[in-house]
C-alpha positions in Angstrom: -15.5 20.6 27.5 -14.1 22.5 24.6 -15.0 22.1 21.0 -12.1 19.9 20.1 -12.7 17.6 23.1 -16.3 17.3 22.1 -15.3 16.5 18.5 -12.9 13.8 19.7 -15.6 12.3 21.9 -18.1 12.2 19.1 -15.6 10.4 16.9 -15.1 7.7 19.5 -18.8 7.0 20.1 -19.0 3.8 18.0 -17.7 0.8 20.0 -14.5 -0.8 18.7 -13.5 0.6 15.4 -15.0 4.1 15.5 -17.2 6.2 13.2 -16.7 5.8 9.5 -15.6 2.2 9.5 -18.5 0.4 7.9 -20.0 -3.1 8.5 -18.3 -3.2 11.9 -20.2 -6.2 13.3 -19.1 -8.3 10.3 -15.4 -7.2 10.1 -14.1 -6.8 13.7 -12.2 -10.1 13.4 -10.5 -9.3 10.1 -8.1 -6.7 11.5 -7.0 -4.8 14.6 -7.2 -1.0 14.9 -5.5 0.9 17.7 -5.4 4.7 18.2 -2.7 6.7 20.0 -2.7 10.4 21.0 -0.1 12.8 19.7 2.6 14.5 21.8 1.7 17.9 23.3 3.9 19.6 20.6 1.8 18.0 17.8 -1.6 18.1 19.5 -2.6 21.4 17.8 -2.2 19.7 14.4 -2.7 15.9 14.9 -5.9 14.3 16.1 -4.4 10.8 16.6 -2.2 8.1 15.2 -3.9 4.9 14.1 -2.3 1.5 13.5 -4.0 -1.3 11.6 -2.6 -4.8 11.7 -4.0 -7.8 9.9 -3.1 -11.5 9.4 -5.1 -13.1 6.7 -2.6 -15.7 5.7 -4.5 -18.7 4.4 -7.8 -16.8 4.4 -9.6 -14.8 1.6 -8.6 -11.2 1.1 -10.8 -8.6 2.8 -12.0 -5.4 1.3 -12.9 -2.8 4.0 -15.3 0.1 3.3 -14.7 3.4 5.1 -16.9 6.5 4.9 -14.1 9.1 5.2 -14.1 12.2 7.5 -12.9 15.7 6.4 -9.3 14.9 7.5 -6.0 14.7 5.7 -4.0 11.5 6.5 -0.3 10.7 6.3 0.1 7.0 5.9 2.9 4.4 6.0 1.8 1.3 4.3 3.3 -1.9 2.9 3.3 -0.4 -0.6 4.1 3.2 0.0 4.2 6.2 2.3 1.7 8.8 1.2 -0.4 11.9 2.0 -4.1 11.4 1.4 -6.2 14.4 0.8 -9.9 14.3 1.9 -11.5 11.4 0.2 -15.0 12.5 -0.9 -16.3 9.1 -2.0 -16.5 5.7 -0.2 -13.0 4.5 0.4 -12.2 0.8 -0.2 -9.1 -0.8 1.2 -8.1 -4.4 0.3 -6.3 -6.3 3.0 -4.5 -9.6 2.2 -1.8 -11.7 3.6 -0.1 -10.1 6.7 0.6 -6.4 7.1 0.5 -3.2 9.0 -0.3 0.4 8.2 0.3 3.4 10.4 -1.7 6.6 9.8 -1.5 10.1 11.1 -5.0 11.7 11.2 -4.7 15.5 11.2 -7.4 17.7 12.6 -9.6 19.3 10.0 -7.4 22.3 9.0 -4.5 20.8 10.9 -2.4 19.8 7.9 -2.5 23.3 6.3 0.4 24.7 8.4 2.6 21.9 7.1 1.6 22.4 3.4 2.4 25.3 1.0 -0.9 25.2 -0.9 -4.6 25.3 -0.2 -5.8 21.9 1.0 -8.5 21.7 -1.6 -5.7 21.1 -4.1 -5.1 17.8 -2.3 -8.7 16.7 -2.1 -9.2 13.3 -3.7 -5.5 12.9 -4.4 -2.7 10.7 -3.1 0.7 12.4 -2.9 4.0 10.7 -2.1 5.0 11.4 1.5 8.5 12.5 0.5 6.9 15.8 -0.7 6.5 16.5 3.1 9.3 14.4 4.7 11.9 14.3 2.0 14.2 11.2 1.9 13.3 10.3 5.5 9.9 9.0 4.4 11.1 5.7 3.1 13.3 4.7 6.1 10.3 5.6 8.3 8.0 3.4 6.2 10.5 0.5 6.6 10.3 0.8 10.4 6.5 0.7 10.3 6.3 -2.4 8.1 9.0 -4.4 10.1 8.8 -3.4 13.8 6.2 -5.3 15.8 5.9 -2.7 18.5 3.3 0.0 18.0 5.2 2.3 20.4 8.2 2.2 18.1 6.1 3.0 15.1 4.4 6.0 16.7 7.6 7.3 18.1 9.4 7.1 14.8 6.7 9.0 12.9 6.1 11.5 15.7 9.8 12.3 15.8 9.7 13.0 12.0 6.7 15.4 12.4 8.2 17.2 15.4 11.4 17.8 13.3 9.3 19.8 10.7 6.6 21.1 13.1 5.4 24.5 11.9 4.2 27.4 14.1 0.7 27.1 15.4 -1.9 28.6 13.2 -4.9 30.2 15.0 -6.9 30.1 11.8 -6.4 26.4 11.5 -7.5 25.9 15.1 -10.6 28.0 14.6 -11.5 26.0 11.5 -11.2 22.8 13.5 -13.6 24.2 16.0 -16.0 25.0 13.2 -15.9 21.4 12.0 -16.4 20.3 15.7 -19.4 22.5 15.9 -20.9 20.8 12.8 -20.3 17.3 14.1 -21.6 17.9 17.7 -24.7 19.9 16.8 -27.2 18.1 14.5 -29.4 21.2 14.6 -26.8 23.0 12.6 -28.1 22.3 9.1 -27.2 25.3 6.9 -24.0 27.0 6.0 -25.5 30.4 6.9 -26.1 29.2 10.4 -22.5 28.2 10.9 -21.4 31.5 9.4 -23.6 33.4 11.9 -22.3 31.3 14.8 -18.7 32.3 14.0 -19.6 35.8 12.9 -18.3 35.4 9.4 -19.7 36.1 5.9 -20.7 33.0 4.1 -18.2 33.4 1.3 -15.4 33.9 3.8 -16.4 30.7 5.6 -16.5 28.8 2.3 -13.0 30.1 1.3 -11.6 29.1 4.7 -12.9 25.6 4.3 -11.5 25.3 0.8 -8.1 26.5 2.0 -7.8 24.7 5.3 -10.2 21.6 5.2 -10.3 20.8 1.5 -14.1 20.5 1.2 -17.0 22.8 1.7 -18.9 23.3 5.0 -22.0 21.9 3.3 -20.1 18.7 2.4 -18.9 18.4 6.1 -22.5 18.8 7.3 -23.8 16.2 4.9 -21.0 13.7 5.8 -21.5 14.2 9.5 -25.2 13.3 9.2 -24.4 10.2 7.1 -21.9 9.2 9.8 -24.7 9.6 12.4 -27.1 7.4 10.3 -24.5 4.7 9.8 -23.7 4.7 13.5 -27.3 4.3 14.4 -27.6 1.4 11.9 -24.5 -0.3 13.4 -26.0 -0.3 16.9 -28.6 -2.9 15.9 -32.3 -3.1 16.8 -35.2 -1.5 15.1 -34.7 2.0 13.7 -37.5 4.5 13.0 -35.9 5.8 9.8 -38.5 8.6 9.4 -37.8 10.0 12.9 -34.0 9.6 12.4 -34.3 11.5 9.0 -36.1 14.3 10.8 -33.5 14.4 13.6 -30.7 14.6 11.1 -32.3 17.5 9.2 -33.5 15.6 6.1 -36.8 16.7 4.6 -38.1 13.2 4.8 -37.1 9.5 5.0 -36.8 9.3 1.2 -34.2 12.0 1.2 -32.1 10.2 3.8 -32.5 7.0 1.9 -31.3 8.5 -1.4 -28.4 10.2 0.2 -27.3 7.1 2.1 -27.7 4.8 -0.9 -25.8 7.2 -3.2 -22.9 7.4 -0.8 -22.7 3.9 0.8 -24.2 1.8 -2.0 -27.3 0.4 -0.3 -30.3 1.7 1.5 -29.9 2.3 5.3 -32.3 -0.5 6.3 -30.4 -3.0 4.2 -27.1 -1.8 5.6 -28.5 -2.2 9.1 -29.5 -5.8 8.2 -26.1 -6.5 6.7 
């Protein structure tokens, strides 16, 4: 199994909605999430397409919390078509009435060949999709929000991306393998370890992540461990938080609790109970 396959497998570990979608046991009935692979032409750039559909007519609105990954997304929503840089905080999305959203999740580093500037300039920002797709962005959004067939939605957006597909970038693909290494190896806890594994100076590694991923390797390491902690909490049953903290590279349980609480908004034990 190569690094990218391992990364994709790790992302799919959680049953149902996948890593990063929080409070899964409580929200599975509020919306449907389906994922679709990219075409071979786009596979070097795109991790997968995701389609969320919801029908909450006559029901209260739902606010979904997501702990984001280090990925750029291109989304087509009821309100707009947009490019989302890496979201560094907890992301909250309000769903009400009936609607659909299609998203393109790029590999870490995979959006860089499409974009003229370093990806860290997109971090925390939402940019209109016409910056990438021109006037075709809005007709594509109209297809997404009106057609009931996921296959039509994916084919429409895939055709757009294939029409502007850049040349493959070996640096982007190497950066994706670095992020995969972080995600799959909980023993990898320091930036200098990652730099040594890829035979790069630490500063060069940090510049690559700023340019291609949009966040630092240290941020990616910390977020991967928080995803692991949230996933363990989602699985139910008793959790030895002290042992888990040690497995994830935290100095002690209190450190894990502070990090988890600061990011997600409540301590891990309470999150598990919720």
